[in-house]
N, C-alpha and C positions, 0 to 999 in steps of 0.2 A: 504494500500500500504506500502510495506516494501522495504528498501534499504539494499543491502549487497555488500561488496567488495569481489571480487574473484581474486586470484592471476593469472596473465597471464601465459601461457605456455612459452612465450618468451617476451623479452623487446620490447615494442611497439616503433618502429622507428618514426611512425607518431606522437605519443604523445610526444616523446622526442623533436620533433621540435615545436609542438604546445604549450606545457606547458610553456617553457620560454617566448614565444611571448605573450601568453594570460596573464601570470603572470605579465609581464612588463606593459601591458595595465591596468591590475587591480591595480597594484601598483601606476600608475599615477592617477587613479581615487581616490584611498585612499589618495594620496598626495594632490589632489585637495580638498578633504573634510577637511584635516588638514589646508590647506591654507585658506579655507573659514572660518573655526573656528577662524583663526588668523586675520580675517578681511582683507584678501588679495585676489585680483582677481586671480584665478588660471591661466587663460590664460596670463595675464600680467606677472605673476610670472615665468611661464615656459618660456615665450618669453625672459624675462630678464636673466634667467639662460642660455638659448641657446646663447644669445648675449654675456653674460659674459664669456662663455667658447670658443666660436668660432667667436665672432664678429670682431676680427681683427687678424692680423698676430701674434702680440705679445700674445694675449689671446690664440690663437691656440697653440702656442709654450708652454705656461704654461700648457695647458691641456695635451699635448703630454708628457711633462716632468713628469707630475704627473702620467700618465698612465704607465710609464715604471716600477717602483717598484710595482705598483698594478698588472700588468700583470705577473711579475715574482712571486709574492706571490700567485697569483691565480694558476699558473702552479705548484708551490710547494705543495700547499694544495691539488690540484687535483690528484697528484700522490698517495698520501696517501689515499685519499678518494676512489680511484679505488679498493683498497682491503678492504674497509670498516674500515680503520684505521682513526679515527676522530682526525686529527691533528689540534688542536686549538692553536698550539704553533708557528705558522709562525712569529708572532710578535716578540717573543723572539729570534727566529733564525735569523731574520732580524737584530735585535740589536747585536747579536753575530757577524754578518758580519761587522758591523760598528766598534765594539770593536777590532776585528782582524786587520782590515786595519789601524786603528788609532795607534795600538801598533807598527806596522811596521813603519809607517810614522814618529812617534814621537821618537822611541827609536832605530830603526835599522839604526843608522847613519853611520855604517861601510859599508853599501851598497852604490854602485854608485847611483846617483839620478835617472838614467835611469831605474834602476831595482826596485825602490821603488814601482811603480804602479803595475807591474806584480806580484811581490812577495807579496805585500800587498793584492792583489786580491785573490791570492791562499790561504794565511793565513786566510783571512776573510771568504772565502768559507769553509775552514776546520773548523773554529769556528762554523759556522752555521750548518755544517754536524754533528759535535759533539753534539751540543745542540738538534738536531733532533734525533740523534742516541741513546741518553740515554733513552728517553721514548720508543723507538723502542725495545731496549734490554729488558727493564723492562716488556714490553708487551709480547715479544716473549718467554722469559725465565720463567717469573713468573705470566703471565696473569694479570699484574697490569693495571687497567683501564686507557687507554690513554687519555681520555678526561680530567681527573683530573690531570695527570702528565704533559701533555703539557700545560695546562692552568696555573698550579702553576709555572712551569719553566719560563713562561713569566715574572712573577713578580720578580722572583729571579734575572734574568739577567738584568731586567730594574732597579732594585734597585742597582745592582752592577755597572751599567753604571752611575747612579746618583752619586755613591760614587767616581768613577773615575773622573767624571766631576768636582765635588766640592772639591775633596781632592787630590788623588794620581796623577792624570794627569793634574791638573789645570795649566793653562797658567801662566807664571810669571807676576809680577807687577799688579795682580788683574784683568787681562783681562778676559773677559767672554769666557767660553769654553776652549777646549784644544788648544795646539799650532796648527796653520794652517799648512796644508800639504804644502810641497814645490810646487811652481807653476808649476815646470817642471814635477811634478808627478800627476797633475790634469788630469782627463779624458777630452779630448778635445771636444769642441762644434763643431757641423757641420752645424747648421742653427739657428742663433739667440741663444736662450736659450736651444735648443734641442742639446743633447750631444751624444757622440758615444755609450753610453749605449743602445741606441735603436737598434743598430746592434746586440749586445749580446742577447737582448731579442728576436728579430725576428729570429735569427739563432737558438736559443734554442727552439723556437716554432716548427720549422721544424724538428729538431733532435728528440724532444720528440714525435711528431706525428709519426715519423718513428718507434721509439723504442716501443711506446705503441700499434701501430696498425699493425706493420709489423715484429715484432721479437717474438721469443719464450718467452722471459721474459715478454713482454707486454701481451702476451696471458695468461701467468701464473698469472699475477696480476689480470687480468680481471676474470679469473676462480676462484681465491680465493674470490674476491668480490662477485661473483654471488652464489657460492656454495663451501664453505670451505671444507666440508666433501668430495665432489666429487673430489676436487683438491688433497686432501690427498690420495684418492684411486688411483689417476693417478700418484702418486709418487712425487707430487710437495711439496717442503719443505716450510711449512708455516712460520716457524721461520726465515729461511734465507731471504725469500722475504720480511717479515715485516721489518727486520733490514736494508736490502738494500734499500727498498723504503723510509724508514725514513731518512737514510743517504743522499739519493739523494734529498728528499724533503727539509731537513734542509740546504743542500748545495745551492739549488736554492734560498731559502729565504735569506740565507747569501749573495748570489750574489746580491740580490736586495739591501741589506744594503750597500754592498761594492760599488756598482755603484752610489747609491745616495750620499754616503759620498765623493767619489772621484770626482763626477761631479757637485754636488750642494752645499753641506754644507762645504766640505773641512776640516772638523774637527768633533770631537765628541761633539754634542750640547746637551743642556738641553732639555728634552722632546724628545729625539731621537725616542721614540716609537710613531710614527706618525699615527698608526692605519692601516698601509698598510696590515699587516698580518691578521687582523680581516676582513677587506674589501675583502681580497683575498678569504675568505670563500664564500662570496656572488658571487664573480666572478666565482669560480669553479663550484658552483651549477647552476648558470645561463647559463654557457657555456656547461652544460652537460658533463663536464670533457674533452671537446674537446679543444686541444691547439689553433687551428686556431680561433675558435669561441671566445676564451678568449681574443683575440686581440680587437674585437669589444666591448665586455662587459667591458673590462678595460677602454677603451676610454669613454664609457658611464658613468662609475662610476667616472672617473676623471673629466668629465664634470659636474657632479652633485656637486663635491667638489669645483671646481674652480668657477662654476656658482653660488654657494651659496654666494660668496663674493658680487656678483651683487645684490642678494636679500637684503643683508644688506645695501648696499649703495642706491639702487633705490627704494626698497619697504619698507625700515626701519624694516625689519624682522631680528631676531637674526641670527647670523652666524651658530648656531647649527641647523637651519632648514635644511641645506644640509645633515647633519648626520641623521636627522629624515627621510628625503626622501629616503636616502640610506637604512636605516633599514626597511622601508616599502616595499622595493623590495624583501627582503628575506622572509617575511611572506607568501605572496601568492605563492612564488616559492616553499617553503617547502611543503605547502599544496597541490600544483598541482603535485608535484613529485610522490605522491601516485598513480596517474592515469597512470604513466609510467609502474609501476610494477603490478598494479591492475586494474581491470575493474569494473565499477559500474553496478550492476544488480538491476533492478526494479522488485520486486515480488508482484504481485497482490494478495490480500487476497481472501479467498473463497467467502465472501459476495459480494465483488466487481465483481467477476467473474459471480456469479448467477444473480446479477442485470444487 
């Protein structure tokens, strides 16, 4: 008996729904094995994580707040992935957004206080777009591998942020971090710790869904991702679309950084690279690049992160266990995605047929 993968004539909608669901179940099984190896009861551990993420109003608020930048980074990565541009740089683009808004808040003192937030948001989004656009141009003009450039640019801007934090923008009198943003320029809260950034994220989900599924540009991105050669024959500009997609991808990741800084940290902090951009890759894949599905997936990933604190307190497990469980989600998902584009054929050998 032999097994062979055969490319499907069209993308399987049924498998596109089944693969993320089955992959999630498999990842929970793998996570249970890791927990058993760590001498922890998987049922108790998962119950503790659920309680830690949703067990009270305050915990639910923390989970929702954590899901906002995750959702935005997932949307950012998903746009690039649609045309098979592997943007691994959402983390750096997120940091670019934080640097942009902090620059405005700390040094644009000539502006009225009421304008600091909107202007800071625009500048932060532009910083993120710039950091995404650079690898886009390199890929479009000179075919430079985007996986390498986007990954390397993460560490460039993270290092730059550390320099600003410790030196150029350091708060006076030895205070930790940069100068706090004026309170009048903070993004307001709407329910406990949940802030107005949730509206930006949800509105953007609706806009992106319309653009990607109902407009010509969305159709072109999808066409490039499926068959670049066919897209070129139809007169679609590959270079232009790569650059535009990466500018938009970087802008949305920058918006994630802007919102988190304006609503949560209120300054440029040490360790500003919180891993949202890398987790956004998992969210994009698990959601099948669908903006609405990304909402559910981002909440799940946020729950894994906030719930991991409960593992540390109640189960005496290391806080890193949450990151391990997140990573285990990606492995079966990537393996399962093969069956969306390919079908598995079982070929019986001649001996088996004769028997």
